[in-house]
C-alpha positions as CSV (number, residue, x, y, z in Angstrom):
1,X,6.6,7.7,42.6
2,X,8.7,6.0,39.8
3,X,8.1,7.1,36.2
4,X,6.5,4.6,33.8
5,X,9.5,3.5,31.6
6,X,7.2,2.7,28.7
7,X,6.2,6.4,28.6
8,X,9.9,7.5,28.8
9,X,10.7,5.6,25.6
10,X,8.2,7.6,23.5
11,X,9.8,10.3,21.5
12,X,8.5,13.8,22.0
13,X,6.0,14.7,19.3
14,X,7.6,18.1,18.8
15,X,11.1,16.6,18.4
16,X,10.3,14.0,15.8
17,X,6.7,13.5,14.8
18,X,7.3,10.4,12.6
19,X,9.2,8.7,15.4
20,X,6.6,9.7,18.0
21,X,3.9,8.1,15.8
22,X,5.9,4.9,15.4
23,X,6.6,4.8,19.2
24,X,2.9,5.2,19.9
25,X,1.8,2.5,17.4
26,X,4.4,0.0,18.8
27,X,3.7,0.7,22.5
28,X,0.0,0.3,21.9
29,X,0.7,-3.0,20.3
30,X,-1.0,-2.0,17.1
31,X,2.0,-2.9,14.8
32,X,5.3,-4.7,15.0
33,X,8.2,-4.8,12.5
34,X,8.3,-7.9,10.3
35,X,11.3,-10.0,9.5
36,X,11.4,-8.3,6.1
37,X,13.0,-4.9,6.4
38,X,10.5,-2.1,5.8
39,X,7.4,-4.2,6.4
40,X,5.1,-4.2,9.4
41,X,2.6,-6.6,10.9
42,X,-0.8,-5.3,11.9
43,X,-1.4,-6.8,15.3
44,X,-5.0,-7.6,16.5
45,X,-5.7,-4.1,17.9
46,X,-4.2,-2.5,14.8
47,X,-6.2,-4.7,12.5
48,X,-9.4,-4.0,14.4
49,X,-8.8,-0.3,13.9
50,X,-8.2,-0.9,10.2
51,X,-11.4,-2.9,9.9
52,X,-13.4,-0.2,11.6
53,X,-11.9,2.5,9.4
54,X,-12.6,0.4,6.3
55,X,-16.1,-0.4,7.3
56,X,-17.0,3.3,7.9
57,X,-15.3,4.5,4.7
58,X,-16.8,1.6,2.7
59,X,-20.3,2.7,3.8
60,X,-19.5,6.3,2.8
61,X,-18.2,5.2,-0.6
62,X,-21.3,3.1,-1.2
63,X,-23.5,6.1,-0.5
64,X,-21.9,7.8,-3.5
65,X,-22.3,4.7,-5.8
66,X,-18.8,3.4,-5.6
67,X,-18.2,-0.3,-5.9
68,X,-15.2,-2.3,-4.7
69,X,-12.8,-4.0,-7.1
70,X,-9.5,-5.8,-6.7
71,X,-6.6,-5.5,-9.1
72,X,-3.7,-8.0,-9.4
73,X,-0.6,-7.4,-7.3
74,X,1.7,-8.1,-10.2
75,X,2.0,-6.0,-13.4
76,X,3.8,-7.2,-16.6
77,X,6.8,-4.9,-17.4
78,X,5.4,-4.2,-20.9
79,X,2.2,-2.9,-19.4
80,X,4.0,-0.8,-16.7
81,X,6.2,0.8,-19.4
82,X,3.1,2.2,-21.2
83,X,2.8,4.6,-18.3
84,X,5.9,6.5,-19.4
85,X,6.6,9.4,-17.1
86,X,4.5,7.9,-14.3
87,X,6.8,4.9,-14.2
88,X,10.0,7.0,-14.5
89,X,9.1,8.8,-11.3
90,X,9.3,5.6,-9.2
91,X,11.3,3.2,-11.4
92,X,14.1,2.8,-8.9
93,X,11.6,1.7,-6.2
94,X,9.9,-1.1,-8.2
95,X,10.4,-4.6,-6.9
96,X,10.5,-7.2,-9.7
97,X,9.6,-10.9,-9.9
98,X,11.9,-12.7,-12.4
99,X,11.4,-16.4,-11.5
100,X,8.5,-18.7,-11.3
101,X,9.6,-21.6,-9.2
102,X,12.9,-22.5,-10.7
103,X,12.0,-21.1,-14.2
104,X,13.0,-17.7,-15.5
105,X,10.0,-15.7,-16.5
106,X,9.6,-14.6,-20.1
107,X,8.7,-11.1,-18.9
108,X,9.5,-9.5,-15.6
109,X,6.5,-8.8,-13.3
110,X,6.5,-5.7,-11.1
111,X,5.0,-5.8,-7.6
112,X,2.2,-3.2,-7.8
113,X,4.0,0.2,-7.1
114,X,0.7,1.9,-8.1
115,X,-2.7,0.9,-9.4
116,X,-3.2,3.3,-12.3
117,X,-1.6,1.0,-14.8
118,X,-4.0,-1.9,-14.0
119,X,-7.0,0.4,-13.9
120,X,-6.2,1.9,-17.3
121,X,-5.6,-1.5,-18.8
122,X,-8.9,-2.8,-17.4
123,X,-10.9,0.2,-18.5
124,X,-9.5,0.0,-22.0
125,X,-11.2,-3.4,-22.3
126,X,-14.5,-2.8,-20.4
127,X,-15.4,0.8,-21.1
128,X,-17.2,1.1,-24.4
129,X,-18.9,4.4,-24.3
130,X,-18.8,7.7,-22.4
131,X,-22.4,6.8,-21.3
132,X,-20.8,4.2,-18.9
133,X,-19.0,7.0,-17.1
134,X,-18.3,7.6,-14.3
135,X,-17.1,4.2,-13.2
136,X,-16.9,4.7,-9.5
137,X,-14.4,2.2,-8.3
138,X,-12.7,1.8,-4.9
139,X,-9.8,-0.5,-4.2
140,X,-8.5,-1.5,-0.8
141,X,-4.9,-2.6,-1.5
142,X,-1.3,-2.4,-0.7
143,X,1.4,-1.1,-3.0
144,X,5.0,-2.1,-2.7
145,X,7.9,0.3,-3.3
146,X,11.5,-0.5,-2.6
147,X,13.2,2.4,-0.9
148,X,16.9,2.7,-1.4
149,X,17.3,4.4,2.0
150,X,14.7,2.7,4.2
151,X,13.7,4.9,7.0
152,X,11.8,2.2,8.8
153,X,8.8,4.3,9.6
154,X,5.4,2.8,10.2
155,X,2.7,4.0,7.9
């Protein structure tokens, strides 16, 4: 009996776990690489798994009093710089927006490499007393970090 070639193309888990995981996700048609290097597309089965995970986790978060929020995907450079050491750790990985249409922006905007900056800025305006604590927030989001040596692994 002939071996199934699809199975032969899957890296052995003990040899390279990250590549094995990528092979499994691609063979199961959960994800596919996008035209933009380093990005993936969640295909229908992959997205269905994500929706189920999110639904289950969301219910668990709600049991503890958490509420969902959404923060902007772009962060002004001046706000990001306030984070000091936090920013220095991933500064080489920040992707910047410098143009709006054909106009140069007055201030660069960082694609969200982390959400702490936006949460701290938000809380500085809406939190007025320790009595309002804890603020139990949950955010479902993507972060974007530019890797100098892209390993092309699916996350």
